[in-house]
N, C-alpha and C positions, 0 to 999 in steps of 0.2 A: 684778548678783551683783555684780563688781566694785567700781560706784559705791559700794556697798554697805559697802566694806572686805572684801569675803571674800575670802580666796587661794584662787587657783586652785590644786591641784598633782594633780599627776598620779598619787601613791602612791595617791590618795582617789580623785580623780575617774574614773583608768583604770577602773575597779571597774567605776561605771555605767557607763564606753564597752564593757567589754567585754558587760558586762548588754544594751546597745542594740546590740549585734555580734550577740548569741547569738539576739536575738528577731528580727532581723533589722529593726531600726525605724530607717530610712533619714531618715524625716524628721525623725525625737526625736532622729535622733544629729547632721544638721548644725544642727540649731537648737540643741543646747546645744555641738557643735562649736565654731560662734559665737563663744561664751563665751571659748574656749580661748585663741582666733586670735596671743595677745600672739607676739610676737617668737621668745620663748624658746621657747614651747610647740611653735614651728610642725613642728619634725621631731619630735617625738613627738605631735602629732596626725595626721602623714604616717603614721606608724609603724599606728594607730587606722584611718583610710582609708582605707590598703590594706587591713587585716584585714576593715572592711564589705564592700570590694569583693570579698575573695573568698568571703567568704558568701554574697554575692547570687548569686555565681559573673557576674560582668560583668565578662567579660575585657575588652572594651575601652574602659570608663574605668579598668582597671587599665592596660592599655599607652597610655592619651593621659596618665593620670597620668605616668608617669616619665618619657615623651617630654618631658613640659610641664619636668622637671628642667633641660633642657637651656638654658632659658632664666634659671635661678637664677645668682647669683654663685658663684665655686668655694668660698665658705666653707661655706657657704649647700648645696651640691651635693650634697659631699659627707657631711655628716649629713642629709640628703634620701636619698642611697641606701642610707646603712648603715640609715637605719631600715627603709624598702621591703627590703632582706638581709633585714632580722629577721622582719619580717611574714608575706613569703615563704616563708621554710625554716621559721618554726614551721609554716603548714600544707599544708607541702610541696609546693610549688609550683615543680617543677624547671625548667618549659619557662620560664616567665615569670624566674625567677629566673637563667636561662641568658642570656636575653637580658638583663635587666639587666648584669651582669656582662662584658660584651661590650664595654662602654668605661670600665669602675670602674678607675679607678689606685689600687691597694692603696697604693702608693710615695711618695700624696702624707699618707697616716695616718700622722702621730706617732707617737700614743699605742699603747705597747703593749696594755694590758687594750682601746681597740681594735679591736686587729690581734686578739688573741683569741677577740672577740666575731665578727670574719667568718670566722676559721676554724670555730669553732663553728658559723655557720651555713653553712657551705659543709657542714660535716661529716653534718649533720642530715638531708639527702637523697645524702649519700658523690658531691659532684661532687671525682672525685680528678682530671680533667684540669684545672681551674678553681682548684684549690687547689696544682696543680705548676706553672699559670702563673705565680700568685702567687708563689709560693717564688720561682720563680725572678724575678721582676720586683724582689723585693725582696732577694734573694742580687744583684741587680746594684745596685741601689739603696745597695748598705753598708750594710745593717744588721747587726747583732752578728750574730753564730753561736751565741751560746747560748741568744737570742730563735727562731732561724729553728726548731730543734730543739723549744722550746716550744709551737709554732705549731703543728708535724707533729703533736706529740702533744694538744693540744686539739683539730684535725679529726678525727682517728681514737678518740678517743673522745667525742666531741660525739655520736654515734648510738647509742641508748638501744640499741639490735636489733646490737648490736659482733659483728660475724663474726668466726670465726678468720682468713677471707683478707685480712680487712684487717689483722689483727695480725703474720700474713705479711710482705704488703706492704710495710710499715712498714720495717724494711731496706733494701726497693729507694729510699724517701724519705729516706734515711739515706743512704743509699752514692750517692745524686745530689747531696746536699747538702756529704758528703765531699769528692768530684772536682770539684764547684765552684772549691771552695777552694784544692786540690791541683793 
């Protein structure tokens, strides 16, 4: 397809990949994804591959996939881990998500938009302890105060079934942030 001048783009082909994933068509997925494995598409393909593995309930391959990320260079590794974080949180894979974030260094992410996505991903399965750890890492790295409160908001509002207890716990996070800088 690429040889014929057809551009492969995530917004169009992502729908087709989701179709293949929804029907568990593993062979077809990998055949099509081989066409999309150009360098710029690799983190996006990691997202879809994890979605496929979750759909197939292949936890061994999921673990092998994100353990293989340790061999990537640092720039690629962060993009791949963010893609994995997105797909795991989207599917509610809390145990796998906890394993992934063990060595995830949030202070290396420099774009606020990427951090917003990370905190939204953590908010979907309500990973309070991980979000709190990430907030402390960001505060220690000198991240701007106003952005920290934005990330707290992103985290607490990411869960579609927001419960009252989360709203009550938000002042606790704000108190932690305030006490850190005082």
